[in-house]
C-alpha positions, 0 to 999 in steps of 0.5 A, a space after each residue: 472466563 471467555 472474552 469475545 474477539 470482535 472486528 473493531 470499527 475502522 472508520 465511518 461508512 465502512 460496514 464490512 471487510 475481509 479477515 485477511 490474515 491470522 498471526 496466531 492459530 487455535 490453541 495458541 496462548 496470546 498476551 494482551 495487545 498482541 497482534 492477532 489478525 488483519 482486517 482488510 477494507 476498501 480503504 486500508 488494512 487494520 491490525 487488530 490486537 488481543 483484548 485479553 490474555 489467554 488461549 485463542 479459539 479462531 471462529 473465522 477463517 482467513 479470506 472470509 468476509 466479516 462485518 464490523 462488530 462480528 465475533 471472529 474468535 474467543 480467548 479462554 482466560 482460565 489457566 486450569 483444565 482443558 481449554 475449549 480452544 483445544 477441543 475437537 469441536 471448537 478447532 476449525 482444523 478438526 472440524 474439517 473432512 474426515 479425509 484430512 489427516 497427518 502425512 508421514 511428514 507430519 503436515 496435515 493434508 487431504 488425500 488429493 494433496 498427498 497424492 499429488 505431492 507424491 507424484 511430484 516428489 514434493 515434501 509436504 512439510 515444506 508447503 505452507 497450508 492454506 486450509 483451515 488449521 494450516 492443512 495442505 490442499 491440492 491447490 497448495 501443492 500445485 502453487 508450490 510446484 509452479 513456484 519451484 519450476 526452473 526454465 528447464 525443469 522436467 515435471 512429470 506429465 501427470 503432475 503437469 496436467 494438474 498444474 493450472 495454466 492460469 489461476 483465478 484470485 478474488 480482488 482484495 477490498 483495497 484493490 477493488 476500491 482502487 479499481 473503482 476510484 480509477 475508473 471513476 476518475 477516468 469517467 467523471 473528469 476531463 483528465 489532461 497531462 502536461 509535461 516538462 523537465 527539471 535539471 536536478 543539479 542544484 538540488 543534488 548539490 545541495 543534498 550532497 553538501 548538507 546530507 550528513 549534517 541534516 541526518 546528524 541534526 534531525 535524525 532523518 535523511 534529506 530526500 528528494 520528496 521534501 523539495 518537490 512538496 515545497 515546490 508544489 506548495 509554491 505552485 499551488 499558492 501561485 495558481 489556486 485552481 490546481 488546489 481546488 475541487 469541483 462540488 456539483 456546480 461550485 468550485 471549492 477553493 482550499 486555503 490549506 495544503 494537505 498533500 497526499 504522497 503515493 506509497 506502493 505496498 504489497 496490497 496496492 497503492 495508498 496515498 497518505 496525506 501530509 497535513 498543513 504541509 506549508 507550515 512544516 520544515 523540511 525535516 518535518 516533512 521527511 520525518 512524516 513521510 518516513 512515518 506514513 510509509 512505514 505505517 502503510 507497509 506495516 498495514 498500520 495505516 488508518 482511514 484518517 491517514 488517507 482522507 482529505 488531501 487537496 493534491 497528490 505527488 507520486 514518484 514513479 521514478 522509484 521503479 525506474 519510470 521515465 515518463 507517465 501520465 498519472 491519474 487523478 485522486 478524486 476529488 482532487 484536481 491535480 496530481 504531479 508525477 516524479 520520474 527517474 533522474 538520468 544524465 542527459 546532454 542539454 544545452 546550457 548557455 549555447 553549450 552542450 553539457 551533461 546534466 541530471 534531468 527528470 521529466 515531470 508531469 501534471 495531470 489536471 482536471 480540464 473542467 476547472 483548470 485551464 491549459 495555461 494555468 496547468 503549464 504555468 503551475 508546472 513551470 513554477 515547480 520547475 523553477 523552484 526545483 532548479 533554483 531551491 533558494 526560490 523555495 526558501 524566499 518564495 520568489 
């Protein structure tokens, strides 16, 4: 019995993607619901599991473009006899050029790779092959040599000539989509950014006082993001245009608050959305943020997780950014940028004191939001951050 492995539907309007990674290789025995491969589309990376148990045959190589519904592999459920998965005709590795053969180290490679490895004094068994059947290619040897180079390392001249001074790599579907959206945002919106700074003393004192008891009671840490989310909600309620969007000649005002929280992953920036945040507690917000961040980093985020936000918060401070001008996430009209907290000398009641300060930035679409509204929104956020009791009492 043979079970076909097909590329599943990953969301409306998505018709194709790239098979970015196989977790298994031809001939491996797989279990039901065991992760098999990743499909990367313009919106998200989806992990696909085995529909049946048996021996795997791979029909589509990593990096190939695939259509939704396409058959990319097969699972042989029979337990006796030779499996088609292990026959030379069905193994992508054995259908490669006749010149491909095992090296003395046991690694499967082609002559060019072996020749270059010998010149560089590289053990082929230490190199992960990117070719079909995990064979080591010339490019893999070059990449390995480059990665192992030290500042004063001496590389043989004939090997050095082979090592490219630049490499070319096709953009992933997600990176292409990010590029398209950012360019569209710049070309279709009148983006302006206004800045302010917030004294984080009160929040830091609040967190220090309740951090342990919060963690013990709710099973999650009390981070800064939940305070910012709550402060943003107060600002959006006071200035609805910041939570609105333009639809042709109309302004659409949202009477709900779905806040996107930017998450950095190896494959690019993703913005999963927290739904109806005004109805969530601090603990619920923190748990949801952790859940979405883990899903994004494990490539388990879904298209549904990324759709429908009305406003976005991004935290460049995580990477040490002091100041930035965030780009809008269309069709949203506003995005708030958080930055690194640094102790600075500030004047309080005519006294110079040291306080933990953070620059905050609001980028907004000037077509729908006037400067007065943008500045007032940011001031409202600042007030809520510096006086957290305003959040609890909406004052």
